[in-house]
DRENPATOR-491979 format. One record per atom (N, C-alpha, C): residue in one letter; x, z, y. Coordinates in pm, 1 decimal. Atoms other than C-alpha are relative to their C-alpha. Example, Ala and Ser with C-alpha at 12.3 -4.5 7.8 and 13.67 -1.06 7.14 Angstrom:
BEGIN
<'A' <89.0 0.0 -119.0>>;
<'A' <1230.0 780.0 -450.0>>;
<'A' <90.0 0.0 120.0>>;
<'S' <-82.0 -6.0 -119.0>>;
<'S' <1367.0 714.0 -106.0>>;
<'S' <-77.0 73.0 109.0>>;
//
This chain:
BEGIN
<'M' <8.8 114.0 90.4>>;
<'M' <7130.2 3650.9 1865.9>>;
<'M' <109.4 11.2 -105.7>>;
<'H' <-94.3 6.9 111.7>>;
<'H' <7304.5 3598.0 1534.7>>;
<'H' <17.7 -147.3 -33.2>>;
<'F' <-31.5 141.0 19.9>>;
<'F' <7476.1 3272.4 1455.6>>;
<'F' <61.2 -25.0 -136.8>>;
<'V' <-66.4 55.5 117.6>>;
<'V' <7560.4 3083.9 1140.1>>;
<'V' <77.2 -118.5 54.2>>;
<'Y' <-83.6 102.9 -59.5>>;
<'Y' <7848.8 2854.6 1218.7>>;
<'Y' <85.0 -70.4 -104.6>>;
<'V' <-94.7 76.3 81.0>>;
<'V' <8070.3 2587.8 1069.5>>;
<'V' <116.2 -32.4 92.3>>;
<'I' <-119.9 37.1 -75.4>>;
<'I' <8426.3 2552.6 1191.8>>;
<'I' <82.8 -92.6 -87.6>>;
<'Q' <-85.8 93.8 72.5>>;
<'Q' <8672.9 2283.0 1098.0>>;
<'Q' <143.5 17.1 47.7>>;
<'S' <-141.5 -10.0 -31.9>>;
<'S' <9049.2 2308.9 1082.7>>;
<'S' <49.8 -134.9 50.1>>;
<'R' <-62.1 123.3 -49.9>>;
<'R' <9226.5 2051.2 1296.7>>;
<'R' <122.0 -36.0 -83.7>>;
<'K' <-121.9 19.4 79.2>>;
<'K' <9528.7 2096.7 1071.2>>;
<'K' <-30.8 -56.7 -138.8>>;
<'T' <26.8 38.0 139.2>>;
<'T' <9376.8 2064.8 720.8>>;
<'T' <-130.7 -75.3 -19.5>>;
<'K' <133.6 61.3 3.2>>;
<'K' <9027.8 1925.6 801.7>>;
<'K' <-99.5 79.0 -86.2>>;
<'D' <89.6 -84.2 79.3>>;
<'D' <8878.2 2206.1 585.1>>;
<'D' <-113.4 53.3 86.3>>;
<'L' <114.3 -62.5 -66.4>>;
<'L' <8539.5 2354.6 672.8>>;
<'L' <-10.1 145.0 -43.3>>;
<'Y' <25.4 -140.3 30.4>>;
<'Y' <8457.0 2724.0 689.9>>;
<'Y' <-137.6 34.3 54.3>>;
<'F' <135.6 -39.4 -37.0>>;
<'F' <8103.9 2867.7 700.9>>;
<'F' <-0.3 151.2 24.7>>;
<'G' <1.4 -142.2 -30.9>>;
<'G' <8044.2 3204.5 867.3>>;
<'G' <-122.9 42.2 76.9>>;
<'C' <113.3 -60.1 -68.8>>;
<'C' <7803.0 3437.3 1043.6>>;
<'C' <54.0 104.8 97.1>>;
<'T' <-46.7 -94.5 -100.6>>;
<'T' <7848.8 3642.4 1362.2>>;
<'T' <-105.8 20.8 106.9>>;
<'S' <87.2 -21.4 -115.8>>;
<'S' <7671.6 3792.5 1660.5>>;
<'S' <72.6 -37.8 129.1>>;
<'N' <-76.9 41.8 -117.6>>;
<'N' <7951.0 3683.7 1898.5>>;
<'N' <86.2 -119.9 -38.5>>;
<'L' <-63.1 123.6 45.1>>;
<'L' <8048.7 3322.8 1837.3>>;
<'L' <136.4 -23.4 64.5>>;
<'E' <-126.8 23.8 -69.5>>;
<'E' <8321.8 3295.7 2100.7>>;
<'E' <109.7 93.8 -50.2>>;
<'Q' <-97.2 -98.5 46.9>>;
<'Q' <8496.1 3615.4 1990.5>>;
<'Q' <41.5 -29.2 -143.9>>;
<'R' <-30.9 29.7 140.4>>;
<'R' <8474.5 3513.4 1624.8>>;
<'R' <94.2 -119.4 -10.6>>;
<'L' <-89.6 115.6 1.3>>;
<'L' <8638.2 3175.4 1694.9>>;
<'L' <141.3 41.2 41.6>>;
<'V' <-131.1 -50.5 -41.4>>;
<'V' <8920.9 3353.8 1877.7>>;
<'V' <66.9 71.9 -117.6>>;
<'A' <-55.3 -71.8 115.4>>;
<'A' <8968.4 3579.8 1573.4>>;
<'A' <51.4 -97.1 -106.0>>;
<'H' <-45.7 100.6 96.9>>;
<'H' <8990.8 3276.2 1343.3>>;
<'H' <129.3 -65.0 48.7>>;
<'N' <-116.7 69.9 -53.8>>;
<'N' <9242.2 3107.6 1571.9>>;
<'N' <120.7 90.4 23.9>>;
<'E' <-112.0 -94.0 -9.3>>;
<'E' <9455.2 3422.0 1602.0>>;
<'E' <49.3 42.8 -137.3>>;
<'G' <-44.2 -30.8 135.1>>;
<'G' <9486.9 3442.7 1222.9>>;
<'G' <-47.0 134.2 -52.5>>;
<'R' <51.0 -130.7 43.1>>;
<'R' <9283.0 3763.7 1185.3>>;
<'R' <-94.2 -7.5 -119.1>>;
<'N' <83.8 18.2 118.4>>;
<'N' <9083.4 3619.6 894.1>>;
<'N' <87.3 -63.0 -107.8>>;
<'S' <-89.7 50.5 105.7>>;
<'S' <9277.0 3575.3 568.7>>;
<'S' <-47.3 -133.5 -57.7>>;
<'S' <52.8 125.5 54.8>>;
<'S' <9047.4 3290.5 461.8>>;
<'S' <30.7 -120.5 87.2>>;
<'T' <-18.1 113.0 -91.3>>;
<'T' <9124.0 3079.3 767.2>>;
<'T' <135.8 -3.6 68.6>>;
<'K' <-124.7 -7.3 -76.9>>;
<'K' <9470.7 3180.4 886.8>>;
<'K' <95.0 -116.6 -23.2>>;
<'F' <-90.5 112.8 26.7>>;
<'F' <9643.4 2881.3 724.2>>;
<'F' <-51.1 -132.1 56.6>>;
<'G' <56.3 123.0 -54.4>>;
<'G' <9417.0 2626.4 895.5>>;
<'G' <-1.5 -7.3 151.3>>;
<'I' <0.1 -5.5 -146.6>>;
<'I' <9477.1 2720.2 1259.5>>;
<'I' <57.7 -129.2 56.1>>;
<'P' <114.5 -42.5 -80.4>>;
<'P' <9359.0 2573.4 1494.9>>;
<'P' <-133.7 -45.3 -59.3>>;
<'W' <136.6 27.2 43.9>>;
<'W' <8984.5 2577.1 1423.3>>;
<'W' <-86.1 -34.9 120.2>>;
<'E' <98.1 28.1 -104.9>>;
<'E' <8696.6 2434.0 1624.4>>;
<'E' <-139.6 3.8 -59.8>>;
<'I' <139.2 -7.0 44.6>>;
<'I' <8320.3 2484.0 1602.3>>;
<'I' <-55.8 -141.2 -6.3>>;
<'V' <62.5 131.4 13.6>>;
<'V' <8140.7 2178.1 1468.0>>;
<'V' <-151.5 10.7 -17.6>>;
<'F' <143.8 -16.5 20.4>>;
<'F' <7794.4 2328.1 1404.4>>;
<'F' <-33.5 148.1 10.7>>;
<'C' <48.4 -138.0 3.4>>;
<'C' <7595.4 2645.7 1469.0>>;
<'C' <-152.6 1.6 6.5>>;
<'E' <143.7 -25.0 -2.6>>;
<'E' <7242.5 2777.6 1421.5>>;
<'E' <-20.4 142.0 49.7>>;
<'G' <28.1 -132.7 -52.9>>;
<'G' <7093.9 3074.8 1606.0>>;
<'G' <-121.5 62.7 -65.4>>;
<'Y' <108.0 -76.7 61.6>>;
<'Y' <6871.2 3345.7 1455.3>>;
<'Y' <-18.8 129.9 76.2>>;
<'R' <27.2 -130.2 -62.1>>;
<'R' <6703.9 3650.7 1605.8>>;
<'R' <32.3 113.0 -96.6>>;
<'S' <-19.2 -102.6 101.8>>;
<'S' <6741.6 3841.9 1279.2>>;
<'S' <134.8 -17.0 -70.0>>;
<'S' <-127.8 6.9 72.2>>;
<'S' <7081.4 3925.8 1128.1>>;
<'S' <-24.3 -24.9 -148.8>>;
<'K' <32.9 19.2 140.9>>;
<'K' <6914.0 3932.3 786.2>>;
<'K' <-22.6 -149.3 -30.4>>;
<'D' <22.5 143.6 17.2>>;
<'D' <6798.2 3571.3 828.1>>;
<'D' <130.7 -77.9 8.2>>;
<'A' <-128.7 68.7 -16.7>>;
<'A' <7142.8 3461.6 948.6>>;
<'A' <88.6 19.4 -123.0>>;
<'K' <-83.1 -27.8 118.2>>;
<'K' <7318.9 3629.9 655.7>>;
<'K' <-52.4 -73.6 -123.1>>;
<'A' <58.0 73.6 112.7>>;
<'A' <7077.4 3471.6 407.8>>;
<'A' <36.0 -148.2 9.3>>;
<'R' <-35.7 140.9 -20.1>>;
<'R' <7144.2 3127.1 557.0>>;
<'R' <148.3 -23.3 -27.8>>;
<'E' <-143.6 11.2 26.3>>;
<'E' <7521.3 3183.4 551.4>>;
<'E' <27.2 1.6 -149.6>>;
<'S' <-18.2 -9.9 144.9>>;
<'S' <7500.0 3283.1 186.4>>;
<'S' <-37.6 -130.5 -68.7>>;
<'K' <40.1 129.4 57.5>>;
<'K' <7312.0 2962.8 101.7>>;
<'K' <105.8 -106.1 24.9>>;
<'L' <-99.6 101.6 -33.7>>;
<'L' <7569.6 2751.5 281.9>>;
<'L' <130.6 21.3 -76.2>>;
<'K' <-126.4 -28.3 66.7>>;
<'K' <7864.1 2925.3 118.9>>;
<'K' <-6.6 -21.9 -151.3>>;
<'Y' <3.7 -5.3 145.8>>;
<'Y' <7738.9 2937.1 -236.9>>;
<'Y' <-88.5 -103.0 -69.4>>;
<'Y' <84.9 101.2 61.4>>;
<'Y' <7494.7 2651.2 -291.8>>;
<'Y' <42.5 -138.2 47.9>>;
<'G' <-55.2 131.1 -32.4>>;
<'G' <7642.9 2301.5 -303.5>>;
<'G' <-94.5 -91.9 74.0>>;
<'N' <95.0 89.5 -66.5>>;
<'N' <7325.6 2120.8 -198.4>>;
<'N' <-13.9 33.8 147.8>>;
<'A' <11.1 -40.5 -140.3>>;
<'A' <7302.2 2322.4 123.1>>;
<'A' <123.1 -45.5 77.6>>;
<'R' <-124.3 43.6 -64.6>>;
<'R' <7667.5 2249.5 206.6>>;
<'R' <-1.3 -150.7 21.0>>;
<'T' <4.7 146.1 -8.3>>;
<'T' <7620.9 1880.7 133.1>>;
<'T' <-96.7 -43.7 109.0>>;
<'H' <99.7 34.0 -101.9>>;
<'H' <7310.1 1868.6 353.3>>;
<'H' <57.9 18.9 140.5>>;
<'I' <-61.0 -24.2 -132.1>>;
<'I' <7495.5 2023.9 649.2>>;
<'I' <108.4 -103.4 27.5>>;
<'K' <-106.8 99.1 -19.4>>;
<'K' <7795.1 1793.6 598.6>>;
<'K' <-58.6 -136.1 36.2>>;
<'N' <64.7 127.4 -32.2>>;
<'N' <7561.8 1492.0 603.0>>;
<'N' <-60.0 1.7 141.1>>;
<'R' <58.4 -11.5 -134.1>>;
<'R' <7387.4 1619.0 920.3>>;
<'R' <104.4 -11.8 109.5>>;
<'I' <-102.8 -3.1 -106.1>>;
<'I' <7716.2 1657.0 1108.2>>;
<'I' <116.4 -95.6 -28.0>>;
<'K' <-110.0 86.8 41.1>>;
<'K' <7922.6 1377.4 952.2>>;
<'K' <70.1 -70.0 117.2>>;
<'N' <-62.4 65.5 -114.6>>;
<'N' <7983.4 1210.7 1289.7>>;
<'N' <73.3 98.5 91.4>>;
<'S' <-67.1 -102.4 -80.4>>;
<'S' <8105.1 1539.7 1438.1>>;
<'S' <128.9 49.5 -65.5>>;
<'L' <-116.6 -46.8 72.6>>;
<'L' <8371.7 1600.4 1174.5>>;
<'L' <122.3 -85.5 32.0>>;
<'L' <-126.4 71.9 -24.7>>;
<'L' <8737.2 1505.6 1218.2>>;
<'L' <28.4 -99.5 -110.4>>;
//
């Protein structure tokens, strides 16, 4: 499985959108500071994820979430009660 995920920084409340085939390992990498985009927001927690059988589908969805404001807004509205 391939996952598109949203994590939120407990420190800054920022959101980060990503894609991975190993969700648990990827969260550990974010929280260990191995990603330059997220190292200043440690600790991070998963607030949303979607599963896909195809990596191509997951990457296309991640791209929409990262670069199209309406998609980001839609996800934020769907998970508004889950955010810090």
